[in-house]
Backbone of each chain as nested JSON, in Angstrom:
{
  "chains": [
    {"id": "A", "residues": [
      {"number": 1, "name": "MET", "atoms": {"N": [36.394, -18.347, -14.842], "CA": [35.826, -17.088, -14.316], "C": [34.862, -16.533, -15.38]}},
      {"number": 2, "name": "TYR", "atoms": {"N": [33.728, -16.121, -14.974], "CA": [32.782, -15.599, -15.973], "C": [32.565, -14.122, -15.717]}},
      {"number": 3, "name": "TYR", "atoms": {"N": [33.176, -13.284, -16.546], "CA": [32.928, -11.852, -16.393], "C": [32.207, -11.365, -17.643]}},
      {"number": 4, "name": "GLY", "atoms": {"N": [31.126, -12.057, -18.004], "CA": [30.487, -11.766, -19.291], "C": [30.169, -10.291, -19.439]}},
      {"number": 5, "name": "TYR", "atoms": {"N": [29.851, -9.64, -18.331], "CA": [29.403, -8.245, -18.482], "C": [30.573, -7.293, -18.598]}},
      {"number": 6, "name": "GLN", "atoms": {"N": [31.805, -7.845, -18.448], "CA": [32.945, -6.928, -18.602], "C": [33.811, -7.461, -19.725]}},
      {"number": 7, "name": "THR", "atoms": {"N": [34.07, -6.685, -20.712], "CA": [34.89, -7.213, -21.81], "C": [36.346, -7.243, -21.355]}},
      {"number": 8, "name": "ASP", "atoms": {"N": [36.934, -6.05, -21.09], "CA": [38.36, -6.136, -20.692], "C": [38.504, -5.546, -19.294]}},
      {"number": 9, "name": "TYR", "atoms": {"N": [38.606, -6.454, -18.355], "CA": [38.608, -6.014, -16.951], "C": [39.994, -5.48, -16.59]}},
      {"number": 10, "name": "ARG", "atoms": {"N": [40.079, -4.223, -16.077], "CA": [41.39, -3.712, -15.62], "C": [41.225, -3.278, -14.173]}},
      {"number": 11, "name": "ALA", "atoms": {"N": [42.029, -3.931, -13.291], "CA": [41.838, -3.677, -11.86], "C": [41.889, -2.187, -11.562]}},
      {"number": 12, "name": "SER", "atoms": {"N": [42.792, -1.453, -12.237], "CA": [43.027, -0.06, -11.786], "C": [41.952, 0.886, -12.323]}},
      {"number": 13, "name": "ASP", "atoms": {"N": [41.149, 0.422, -13.308], "CA": [40.257, 1.381, -13.974], "C": [39.041, 1.667, -13.073]}},
      {"number": 14, "name": "PRO", "atoms": {"N": [38.923, 2.925, -12.529], "CA": [37.833, 3.196, -11.571], "C": [36.457, 3.055, -12.224]}},
      {"number": 15, "name": "ARG", "atoms": {"N": [36.375, 3.287, -13.551], "CA": [35.023, 3.274, -14.161], "C": [34.486, 1.854, -14.236]}},
      {"number": 16, "name": "LYS", "atoms": {"N": [35.441, 0.883, -14.251], "CA": [34.975, -0.506, -14.412], "C": [34.367, -0.94, -13.075]}},
      {"number": 17, "name": "PRO", "atoms": {"N": [33.204, -1.609, -13.093], "CA": [32.645, -2.086, -11.807], "C": [33.572, -3.121, -11.191]}},
      {"number": 18, "name": "ASP", "atoms": {"N": [33.535, -3.217, -9.861], "CA": [34.393, -4.215, -9.192], "C": [33.957, -5.603, -9.641]}},
      {"number": 19, "name": "PRO", "atoms": {"N": [34.88, -6.564, -9.572], "CA": [34.475, -7.942, -9.921], "C": [33.492, -8.444, -8.869]}},
      {"number": 20, "name": "PRO", "atoms": {"N": [32.593, -9.337, -9.197], "CA": [31.599, -9.798, -8.214], "C": [32.273, -10.497, -7.046]}},
      {"number": 21, "name": "ALA", "atoms": {"N": [31.634, -10.449, -5.849], "CA": [32.243, -11.058, -4.66], "C": [32.47, -12.529, -4.912]}},
      {"number": 22, "name": "GLN", "atoms": {"N": [31.487, -13.184, -5.531], "CA": [31.685, -14.618, -5.87], "C": [31.893, -14.681, -7.377]}},
      {"number": 23, "name": "PRO", "atoms": {"N": [33.147, -14.669, -7.832], "CA": [33.407, -14.557, -9.277], "C": [32.742, -15.648, -10.095]}},
      {"number": 24, "name": "ASN", "atoms": {"N": [32.527, -16.832, -9.551], "CA": [32.0, -17.876, -10.428], "C": [30.475, -17.88, -10.463]}},
      {"number": 25, "name": "LEU", "atoms": {"N": [29.836, -16.797, -9.923], "CA": [28.365, -16.783, -9.965], "C": [27.897, -15.747, -10.984]}},
      {"number": 26, "name": "VAL", "atoms": {"N": [26.918, -16.127, -11.782], "CA": [26.393, -15.182, -12.783], "C": [25.514, -14.167, -12.055]}},
      {"number": 27, "name": "LEU", "atoms": {"N": [25.549, -12.873, -12.46], "CA": [24.666, -11.894, -11.829], "C": [23.22, -12.278, -12.118]}},
      {"number": 28, "name": "ALA", "atoms": {"N": [22.344, -11.836, -11.275], "CA": [20.942, -12.207, -11.471], "C": [20.378, -11.473, -12.683]}},
      {"number": 29, "name": "ARG", "atoms": {"N": [19.397, -12.091, -13.302], "CA": [18.656, -11.397, -14.352], "C": [17.212, -11.411, -13.904]}},
      {"number": 30, "name": "ALA", "atoms": {"N": [16.67, -10.242, -13.602], "CA": [15.302, -10.211, -13.09], "C": [14.323, -10.201, -14.249]}},
      {"number": 31, "name": "TYR", "atoms": {"N": [13.199, -10.854, -14.061], "CA": [12.113, -10.706, -15.051], "C": [10.87, -10.369, -14.248]}},
      {"number": 32, "name": "VAL", "atoms": {"N": [10.089, -9.421, -14.729], "CA": [8.881, -9.018, -14.01], "C": [7.696, -9.154, -14.957]}},
      {"number": 33, "name": "PRO", "atoms": {"N": [6.922, -10.254, -14.847], "CA": [5.764, -10.361, -15.734], "C": [4.792, -9.222, -15.454]}},
      {"number": 34, "name": "VAL", "atoms": {"N": [4.14, -8.724, -16.505], "CA": [3.247, -7.576, -16.324], "C": [2.001, -8.033, -15.58]}},
      {"number": 35, "name": "GLN", "atoms": {"N": [1.69, -7.324, -14.5], "CA": [0.48, -7.649, -13.721], "C": [-0.716, -7.002, -14.407]}},
      {"number": 36, "name": "THR", "atoms": {"N": [-1.807, -7.764, -14.529], "CA": [-3.007, -7.115, -15.079], "C": [-4.064, -7.1, -13.982]}},
      {"number": 37, "name": "TYR", "atoms": {"N": [-4.754, -5.98, -13.877], "CA": [-5.719, -5.79, -12.796], "C": [-7.014, -6.471, -13.186]}},
      {"number": 38, "name": "THR", "atoms": {"N": [-7.321, -7.556, -12.51], "CA": [-8.617, -8.194, -12.781], "C": [-9.445, -8.165, -11.499]}},
      {"number": 39, "name": "ARG", "atoms": {"N": [-8.989, -8.933, -10.503], "CA": [-9.795, -9.033, -9.272], "C": [-9.162, -8.199, -8.181]}},
      {"number": 40, "name": "ALA", "atoms": {"N": [-9.975, -7.784, -7.205], "CA": [-9.44, -7.066, -6.049], "C": [-10.179, -7.548, -4.807]}},
      {"number": 41, "name": "PHE", "atoms": {"N": [-9.459, -7.64, -3.708], "CA": [-10.119, -7.99, -2.44], "C": [-10.988, -6.806, -2.007]}},
      {"number": 42, "name": "PRO", "atoms": {"N": [-12.046, -7.061, -1.258], "CA": [-12.738, -5.941, -0.609], "C": [-11.77, -5.299, 0.391]}},
      {"number": 43, "name": "PRO", "atoms": {"N": [-11.906, -3.984, 0.647], "CA": [-10.907, -3.256, 1.432], "C": [-10.51, -3.914, 2.747]}},
      {"number": 44, "name": "GLU", "atoms": {"N": [-11.484, -4.33, 3.552], "CA": [-11.099, -4.886, 4.859], "C": [-10.241, -6.137, 4.665]}},
      {"number": 45, "name": "GLU", "atoms": {"N": [-10.602, -6.936, 3.66], "CA": [-9.846, -8.169, 3.424], "C": [-8.462, -7.826, 2.9]}},
      {"number": 46, "name": "ALA", "atoms": {"N": [-8.398, -6.794, 2.034], "CA": [-7.103, -6.403, 1.469], "C": [-6.144, -6.023, 2.58]}},
      {"number": 47, "name": "LEU", "atoms": {"N": [-6.644, -5.27, 3.567], "CA": [-5.781, -4.84, 4.668], "C": [-5.29, -6.062, 5.442]}},
      {"number": 48, "name": "LYS", "atoms": {"N": [-6.148, -7.056, 5.591], "CA": [-5.767, -8.257, 6.348], "C": [-4.737, -9.054, 5.551]}},
      {"number": 49, "name": "GLU", "atoms": {"N": [-4.987, -9.179, 4.235], "CA": [-4.094, -9.988, 3.403], "C": [-2.781, -9.256, 3.118]}},
      {"number": 50, "name": "GLY", "atoms": {"N": [-2.792, -7.924, 3.271], "CA": [-1.573, -7.18, 3.019], "C": [-1.412, -6.773, 1.565]}},
      {"number": 51, "name": "THR", "atoms": {"N": [-2.469, -7.079, 0.753], "CA": [-2.421, -6.625, -0.633], "C": [-3.843, -6.559, -1.159]}},
      {"number": 52, "name": "LEU", "atoms": {"N": [-4.058, -5.709, -2.143], "CA": [-5.383, -5.6, -2.743], "C": [-5.579, -6.695, -3.794]}},
      {"number": 53, "name": "PHE", "atoms": {"N": [-4.424, -7.25, -4.241], "CA": [-4.453, -8.128, -5.404], "C": [-4.278, -9.594, -4.999]}},
      {"number": 54, "name": "PRO", "atoms": {"N": [-5.318, -10.431, -5.199], "CA": [-5.228, -11.844, -4.801], "C": [-4.013, -12.546, -5.41]}},
      {"number": 55, "name": "GLU", "atoms": {"N": [-3.649, -12.137, -6.617], "CA": [-2.544, -12.86, -7.274], "C": [-1.212, -12.584, -6.582]}},
      {"number": 56, "name": "LEU", "atoms": {"N": [-1.164, -11.61, -5.688], "CA": [0.103, -11.297, -5.027], "C": [0.207, -11.915, -3.635]}},
      {"number": 57, "name": "VAL", "atoms": {"N": [-0.821, -12.639, -3.219], "CA": [-0.778, -13.237, -1.873], "C": [0.167, -14.433, -1.931]}},
      {"number": 58, "name": "ARG", "atoms": {"N": [1.313, -14.329, -1.253], "CA": [2.276, -15.454, -1.238], "C": [2.743, -15.665, 0.197]}},
      {"number": 59, "name": "PRO", "atoms": {"N": [1.876, -16.199, 1.06], "CA": [2.32, -16.358, 2.456], "C": [3.505, -17.31, 2.529]}},
      {"number": 60, "name": "TYR", "atoms": {"N": [4.435, -17.018, 3.405], "CA": [5.615, -17.891, 3.541], "C": [5.166, -19.165, 4.249]}},
      {"number": 61, "name": "VAL", "atoms": {"N": [5.287, -20.313, 3.555], "CA": [4.82, -21.553, 4.174], "C": [6.063, -22.336, 4.582]}},
      {"number": 62, "name": "LYS", "atoms": {"N": [6.318, -22.433, 5.885], "CA": [7.537, -23.099, 6.339], "C": [7.414, -24.593, 6.075]}},
      {"number": 63, "name": "ASN", "atoms": {"N": [8.498, -25.207, 5.713], "CA": [8.625, -26.667, 5.552], "C": [7.744, -27.221, 4.439]}},
      {"number": 64, "name": "LYS", "atoms": {"N": [6.424, -26.856, 4.407], "CA": [5.607, -27.501, 3.357], "C": [6.085, -26.954, 2.019]}},
      {"number": 65, "name": "ARG", "atoms": {"N": [6.073, -27.815, 0.997], "CA": [6.53, -27.405, -0.343], "C": [5.564, -26.301, -0.791]}},
      {"number": 66, "name": "GLN", "atoms": {"N": [6.064, -25.089, -1.08], "CA": [5.112, -23.995, -1.383], "C": [4.562, -24.217, -2.786]}},
      {"number": 67, "name": "GLY", "atoms": {"N": [3.265, -24.208, -2.923], "CA": [2.638, -24.441, -4.24], "C": [2.797, -23.2, -5.1]}},
      {"number": 68, "name": "GLY", "atoms": {"N": [2.236, -23.256, -6.278], "CA": [2.211, -22.062, -7.143], "C": [3.51, -21.902, -7.927]}},
      {"number": 69, "name": "LEU", "atoms": {"N": [3.507, -20.902, -8.774], "CA": [4.666, -20.7, -9.666], "C": [5.849, -20.205, -8.855]}},
      {"number": 70, "name": "LEU", "atoms": {"N": [7.008, -20.643, -9.184], "CA": [8.193, -20.063, -8.481], "C": [8.992, -19.239, -9.474]}}
    ]},
    {"id": "B", "residues": [
      {"number": 1, "name": "MET", "atoms": {"N": [-21.335, 1.343, 23.161], "CA": [-21.672, 1.252, 21.744], "C": [-20.899, 2.354, 20.992]}},
      {"number": 2, "name": "ARG", "atoms": {"N": [-20.804, 3.513, 21.556], "CA": [-20.222, 4.611, 20.803], "C": [-18.81, 4.253, 20.328]}},
      {"number": 3, "name": "ASN", "atoms": {"N": [-18.007, 3.646, 21.226], "CA": [-16.62, 3.427, 20.831], "C": [-16.499, 2.396, 19.725]}},
      {"number": 4, "name": "ASP", "atoms": {"N": [-17.357, 1.317, 19.811], "CA": [-17.228, 0.308, 18.757], "C": [-17.507, 0.944, 17.41]}},
      {"number": 5, "name": "GLN", "atoms": {"N": [-18.582, 1.762, 17.382], "CA": [-18.967, 2.33, 16.088], "C": [-17.844, 3.233, 15.593]}},
      {"number": 6, "name": "LYS", "atoms": {"N": [-17.234, 3.954, 16.541], "CA": [-16.14, 4.85, 16.144], "C": [-14.953, 4.038, 15.642]}},
      {"number": 7, "name": "GLU", "atoms": {"N": [-14.624, 2.992, 16.367], "CA": [-13.465, 2.166, 15.976], "C": [-13.748, 1.487, 14.64]}},
      {"number": 8, "name": "MET", "atoms": {"N": [-15.002, 1.068, 14.441], "CA": [-15.347, 0.408, 13.174], "C": [-15.163, 1.381, 12.018]}},
      {"number": 9, "name": "LEU", "atoms": {"N": [-15.588, 2.619, 12.253], "CA": [-15.476, 3.636, 11.207], "C": [-13.997, 3.89, 10.896]}},
      {"number": 10, "name": "LEU", "atoms": {"N": [-13.175, 3.986, 11.949], "CA": [-11.736, 4.2, 11.74], "C": [-11.13, 3.027, 10.976]}},
      {"number": 11, "name": "ASP", "atoms": {"N": [-11.55, 1.8, 11.349], "CA": [-11.006, 0.631, 10.647], "C": [-11.376, 0.668, 9.168]}},
      {"number": 12, "name": "ARG", "atoms": {"N": [-12.603, 1.099, 8.882], "CA": [-13.017, 1.147, 7.467], "C": [-12.184, 2.184, 6.722]}},
      {"number": 13, "name": "ILE", "atoms": {"N": [-11.95, 3.328, 7.385], "CA": [-11.135, 4.369, 6.736], "C": [-9.741, 3.821, 6.456]}},
      {"number": 14, "name": "ARG", "atoms": {"N": [-9.19, 3.097, 7.434], "CA": [-7.838, 2.542, 7.244], "C": [-7.827, 1.556, 6.081]}},
      {"number": 15, "name": "ALA", "atoms": {"N": [-8.861, 0.699, 6.021], "CA": [-8.905, -0.33, 4.979], "C": [-9.063, 0.311, 3.602]}},
      {"number": 16, "name": "TYR", "atoms": {"N": [-9.945, 1.306, 3.524], "CA": [-10.173, 1.946, 2.214], "C": [-8.94, 2.724, 1.783]}},
      {"number": 17, "name": "GLU", "atoms": {"N": [-8.273, 3.363, 2.742], "CA": [-7.071, 4.114, 2.357], "C": [-5.975, 3.159, 1.915]}},
      {"number": 18, "name": "PHE", "atoms": {"N": [-5.873, 2.006, 2.58], "CA": [-4.87, 1.01, 2.164], "C": [-5.144, 0.589, 0.718]}},
      {"number": 19, "name": "SER", "atoms": {"N": [-6.421, 0.349, 0.414], "CA": [-6.759, -0.082, -0.947], "C": [-6.432, 1.014, -1.956]}},
      {"number": 20, "name": "ALA", "atoms": {"N": [-6.648, 2.264, -1.552], "CA": [-6.329, 3.373, -2.474], "C": [-4.821, 3.427, -2.703]}},
      {"number": 21, "name": "VAL", "atoms": {"N": [-4.051, 3.19, -1.661], "CA": [-2.592, 3.186, -1.816], "C": [-2.179, 2.073, -2.78]}},
      {"number": 22, "name": "GLU", "atoms": {"N": [-2.81, 0.899, -2.601], "CA": [-2.462, -0.229, -3.471], "C": [-2.743, 0.115, -4.934]}},
      {"number": 23, "name": "LEU", "atoms": {"N": [-3.904, 0.696, -5.192], "CA": [-4.238, 1.037, -6.585], "C": [-3.321, 2.138, -7.092]}},
      {"number": 24, "name": "ASN", "atoms": {"N": [-2.978, 3.051, -6.188], "CA": [-2.056, 4.124, -6.571], "C": [-0.752, 3.517, -7.079]}},
      {"number": 25, "name": "LEU", "atoms": {"N": [-0.225, 2.552, -6.316], "CA": [1.042, 1.924, -6.699], "C": [0.877, 1.165, -8.009]}},
      {"number": 26, "name": "TYR", "atoms": {"N": [-0.261, 0.485, -8.17], "CA": [-0.487, -0.24, -9.428], "C": [-0.557, 0.737, -10.603]}},
      {"number": 27, "name": "LEU", "atoms": {"N": [-1.254, 1.851, -10.385], "CA": [-1.411, 2.828, -11.472], "C": [-0.089, 3.49, -11.829]}},
      {"number": 28, "name": "ASP", "atoms": {"N": [0.829, 3.563, -10.867], "CA": [2.152, 4.124, -11.176], "C": [2.793, 3.354, -12.326]}},
      {"number": 29, "name": "SER", "atoms": {"N": [2.532, 2.031, -12.356], "CA": [3.169, 1.255, -13.427], "C": [2.168, 0.901, -14.524]}},
      {"number": 30, "name": "HIS", "atoms": {"N": [0.897, 1.2, -14.333], "CA": [-0.105, 0.917, -15.376], "C": [-1.023, 2.13, -15.529]}},
      {"number": 31, "name": "PRO", "atoms": {"N": [-0.442, 3.273, -15.933], "CA": [-1.231, 4.512, -15.915], "C": [-2.447, 4.492, -16.82]}},
      {"number": 32, "name": "GLY", "atoms": {"N": [-2.506, 3.574, -17.804], "CA": [-3.631, 3.589, -18.737], "C": [-4.734, 2.622, -18.385]}},
      {"number": 33, "name": "ASP", "atoms": {"N": [-4.608, 1.965, -17.232], "CA": [-5.588, 0.912, -16.915], "C": [-6.905, 1.553, -16.481]}},
      {"number": 34, "name": "GLN", "atoms": {"N": [-7.902, 1.521, -17.378], "CA": [-9.164, 2.223, -17.126], "C": [-9.865, 1.706, -15.878]}},
      {"number": 35, "name": "ARG", "atoms": {"N": [-9.911, 0.394, -15.74], "CA": [-10.641, -0.181, -14.591], "C": [-10.001, 0.265, -13.293]}},
      {"number": 36, "name": "ALA", "atoms": {"N": [-8.689, 0.221, -13.272], "CA": [-8.006, 0.616, -12.028], "C": [-8.258, 2.09, -11.755]}},
      {"number": 37, "name": "LEU", "atoms": {"N": [-8.27, 2.897, -12.826], "CA": [-8.536, 4.335, -12.649], "C": [-9.925, 4.549, -12.058]}},
      {"number": 38, "name": "ASN", "atoms": {"N": [-10.894, 3.861, -12.618], "CA": [-12.265, 4.031, -12.112], "C": [-12.36, 3.59, -10.663]}},
      {"number": 39, "name": "ASP", "atoms": {"N": [-11.78, 2.442, -10.363], "CA": [-11.872, 1.935, -8.99], "C": [-11.156, 2.876, -8.031]}},
      {"number": 40, "name": "TYR", "atoms": {"N": [-10.04, 3.447, -8.493], "CA": [-9.318, 4.382, -7.626], "C": [-10.198, 5.578, -7.293]}},
      {"number": 41, "name": "ASN", "atoms": {"N": [-10.853, 6.13, -8.323], "CA": [-11.709, 7.295, -8.076], "C": [-12.878, 6.941, -7.174]}},
      {"number": 42, "name": "THR", "atoms": {"N": [-13.367, 5.705, -7.321], "CA": [-14.447, 5.27, -6.427], "C": [-13.949, 5.26, -4.989]}},
      {"number": 43, "name": "PHE", "atoms": {"N": [-12.767, 4.73, -4.78], "CA": [-12.209, 4.694, -3.418], "C": [-12.059, 6.114, -2.869]}},
      {"number": 44, "name": "VAL", "atoms": {"N": [-11.601, 7.029, -3.712], "CA": [-11.395, 8.405, -3.247], "C": [-12.71, 8.969, -2.725]}},
      {"number": 45, "name": "ARG", "atoms": {"N": [-13.794, 8.735, -3.497], "CA": [-15.099, 9.268, -3.042], "C": [-15.521, 8.596, -1.752]}},
      {"number": 46, "name": "GLN", "atoms": {"N": [-15.33, 7.289, -1.675], "CA": [-15.772, 6.558, -0.472], "C": [-14.982, 7.014, 0.745]}},
      {"number": 47, "name": "ILE", "atoms": {"N": [-13.689, 7.246, 0.573], "CA": [-12.856, 7.677, 1.701], "C": [-13.314, 9.042, 2.182]}},
      {"number": 48, "name": "ALA", "atoms": {"N": [-13.609, 9.926, 1.235], "CA": [-14.07, 11.269, 1.625], "C": [-15.37, 11.157, 2.422]}},
      {"number": 49, "name": "ALA", "atoms": {"N": [-16.265, 10.283, 1.959], "CA": [-17.546, 10.134, 2.653], "C": [-17.335, 9.562, 4.045]}},
      {"number": 50, "name": "LEU", "atoms": {"N": [-16.471, 8.569, 4.155], "CA": [-16.212, 7.953, 5.465], "C": [-15.61, 8.971, 6.425]}},
      {"number": 51, "name": "LYS", "atoms": {"N": [-14.698, 9.795, 5.913], "CA": [-14.054, 10.779, 6.786], "C": [-15.046, 11.835, 7.222]}},
      {"number": 52, "name": "ASN", "atoms": {"N": [-15.91, 12.235, 6.274], "CA": [-16.94, 13.222, 6.651], "C": [-17.827, 12.656, 7.75]}},
      {"number": 53, "name": "GLU", "atoms": {"N": [-18.201, 11.397, 7.573], "CA": [-19.058, 10.756, 8.557], "C": [-18.359, 10.739, 9.908]}},
      {"number": 54, "name": "TYR", "atoms": {"N": [-17.078, 10.345, 9.912], "CA": [-16.33, 10.278, 11.175], "C": [-16.28, 11.66, 11.821]}},
      {"number": 55, "name": "GLU", "atoms": {"N": [-15.967, 12.645, 11.015], "CA": [-15.778, 13.98, 11.59], "C": [-17.099, 14.589, 12.024]}},
      {"number": 56, "name": "ARG", "atoms": {"N": [-18.165, 14.232, 11.342], "CA": [-19.476, 14.725, 11.763], "C": [-19.778, 14.214, 13.169]}},
      {"number": 57, "name": "LEU", "atoms": {"N": [-19.386, 12.973, 13.452], "CA": [-19.722, 12.354, 14.736], "C": [-18.665, 12.634, 15.796]}},
      {"number": 58, "name": "TYR", "atoms": {"N": [-17.383, 12.651, 15.408], "CA": [-16.34, 12.633, 16.439], "C": [-15.343, 13.779, 16.334]}},
      {"number": 59, "name": "GLY", "atoms": {"N": [-15.555, 14.657, 15.366], "CA": [-14.612, 15.769, 15.288], "C": [-13.485, 15.475, 14.324]}},
      {"number": 60, "name": "PRO", "atoms": {"N": [-12.523, 16.38, 14.231], "CA": [-11.504, 16.298, 13.182], "C": [-10.6, 15.084, 13.319]}},
      {"number": 61, "name": "LEU", "atoms": {"N": [-10.262, 14.488, 12.199], "CA": [-9.302, 13.383, 12.166], "C": [-7.894, 13.944, 12.123]}},
      {"number": 62, "name": "ILE", "atoms": {"N": [-7.729, 14.961, 11.296], "CA": [-6.404, 15.562, 11.127], "C": [-6.582, 17.066, 11.284]}},
      {"number": 63, "name": "ASN", "atoms": {"N": [-5.574, 17.712, 11.865], "CA": [-5.749, 19.16, 12.084], "C": [-5.083, 19.944, 10.96]}},
      {"number": 64, "name": "PHE", "atoms": {"N": [-4.727, 21.177, 11.282], "CA": [-4.034, 22.06, 10.345], "C": [-4.79, 22.235, 9.032]}},
      {"number": 65, "name": "GLY", "atoms": {"N": [-6.144, 22.332, 9.165], "CA": [-6.91, 22.686, 7.986], "C": [-7.379, 21.509, 7.166]}},
      {"number": 66, "name": "PHE", "atoms": {"N": [-7.09, 20.29, 7.614], "CA": [-7.564, 19.12, 6.864], "C": [-8.902, 18.652, 7.42]}},
      {"number": 67, "name": "GLY", "atoms": {"N": [-8.966, 18.473, 8.765], "CA": [-10.213, 17.959, 9.343], "C": [-11.157, 19.106, 9.635]}},
      {"number": 68, "name": "SER", "atoms": {"N": [-12.482, 18.788, 9.667], "CA": [-13.438, 19.875, 9.91], "C": [-13.879, 19.85, 11.37]}},
      {"number": 69, "name": "ASN", "atoms": {"N": [-14.026, 21.029, 11.914], "CA": [-14.477, 21.159, 13.313], "C": [-15.997, 21.281, 13.291]}},
      {"number": 70, "name": "THR", "atoms": {"N": [-16.669, 20.194, 13.647], "CA": [-18.119, 20.176, 13.411], "C": [-18.893, 20.806, 14.568]}},
      {"number": 71, "name": "ASP", "atoms": {"N": [-18.223, 21.035, 15.702], "CA": [-18.908, 21.64, 16.85], "C": [-18.812, 23.161, 16.703]}},
      {"number": 72, "name": "ARG", "atoms": {"N": [-19.958, 23.842, 16.566], "CA": [-19.9, 25.264, 16.194], "C": [-19.216, 26.109, 17.264]}},
      {"number": 73, "name": "ASN", "atoms": {"N": [-19.365, 25.718, 18.561], "CA": [-18.81, 26.651, 19.55], "C": [-17.67, 26.051, 20.361]}},
      {"number": 74, "name": "ARG", "atoms": {"N": [-16.975, 25.038, 19.832], "CA": [-15.826, 24.543, 20.601], "C": [-14.796, 23.99, 19.627]}},
      {"number": 75, "name": "TRP", "atoms": {"N": [-13.522, 24.23, 19.911], "CA": [-12.399, 23.714, 19.13], "C": [-12.176, 22.274, 19.551]}},
      {"number": 76, "name": "GLN", "atoms": {"N": [-12.618, 21.327, 18.72], "CA": [-12.673, 19.924, 19.132], "C": [-11.315, 19.259, 19.145]}},
      {"number": 77, "name": "TRP", "atoms": {"N": [-10.349, 19.825, 18.48], "CA": [-9.062, 19.142, 18.364], "C": [-8.474, 18.83, 19.727]}},
      {"number": 78, "name": "LEU", "atoms": {"N": [-8.868, 19.601, 20.734], "CA": [-8.307, 19.378, 22.066], "C": [-9.007, 18.25, 22.802]}},
      {"number": 79, "name": "ASP", "atoms": {"N": [-10.188, 17.848, 22.28], "CA": [-10.974, 16.894, 23.077], "C": [-10.306, 15.526, 23.091]}},
      {"number": 80, "name": "ASP", "atoms": {"N": [-10.39, 14.862, 24.254], "CA": [-10.013, 13.432, 24.285], "C": [-11.208, 12.645, 23.79]}},
      {"number": 81, "name": "PRO", "atoms": {"N": [-11.017, 11.373, 23.382], "CA": [-9.704, 10.803, 23.094], "C": [-9.188, 11.294, 21.734]}},
      {"number": 82, "name": "TRP", "atoms": {"N": [-7.887, 11.277, 21.55], "CA": [-7.338, 11.602, 20.23], "C": [-7.827, 10.539, 19.246]}},
      {"number": 83, "name": "PRO", "atoms": {"N": [-7.882, 10.896, 17.954], "CA": [-8.442, 9.961, 16.983], "C": [-7.803, 8.575, 17.03]}},
      {"number": 84, "name": "TRP", "atoms": {"N": [-6.501, 8.495, 17.349], "CA": [-5.847, 7.186, 17.308], "C": [-5.937, 6.478, 18.641]}},
      {"number": 85, "name": "GLU", "atoms": {"N": [-6.466, 7.191, 19.658], "CA": [-6.601, 6.522, 20.955], "C": [-7.998, 5.937, 21.015]}},
      {"number": 86, "name": "ASN", "atoms": {"N": [-8.128, 4.814, 21.726], "CA": [-9.513, 4.391, 21.954], "C": [-9.663, 3.996, 23.409]}},
      {"number": 87, "name": "TYR", "atoms": {"N": [-10.439, 4.729, 24.071], "CA": [-10.804, 4.276, 25.438], "C": [-12.167, 4.822, 25.777]}}
    ]}
  ]
}
């Protein structure tokens, strides 16, 4: 069992967070690389693409192996 | 012809406002980004100009003191079609 984020887990202690639903899974660790503003779509295109920033366009591509960084 | 031009103008306003929202959200997390600040202010001016143009031709976009009533002797807010309707 990996409860790395809890040193001494006590079931009755209300302050302690509940154990994870799947005890053997590590909680996620998010990382958010800093976005830098370089290029922008022209407004009409931005509305169509759903974002002003080309680097954020990630259409869901079914079945085909999605390119780009994961 | 009148409706296409009106719809085109509305579409441009929607697109420019969307872009302003996008930059707004970016600036929330990058408040010091000079380029984004400049581009945001440019969008603000362009949106104001587009809205003025729309209201000059078709009357107020929004009521309650936001849109301007360009017809001197009639309260245009009642006129059909409503800004979001097109027929």
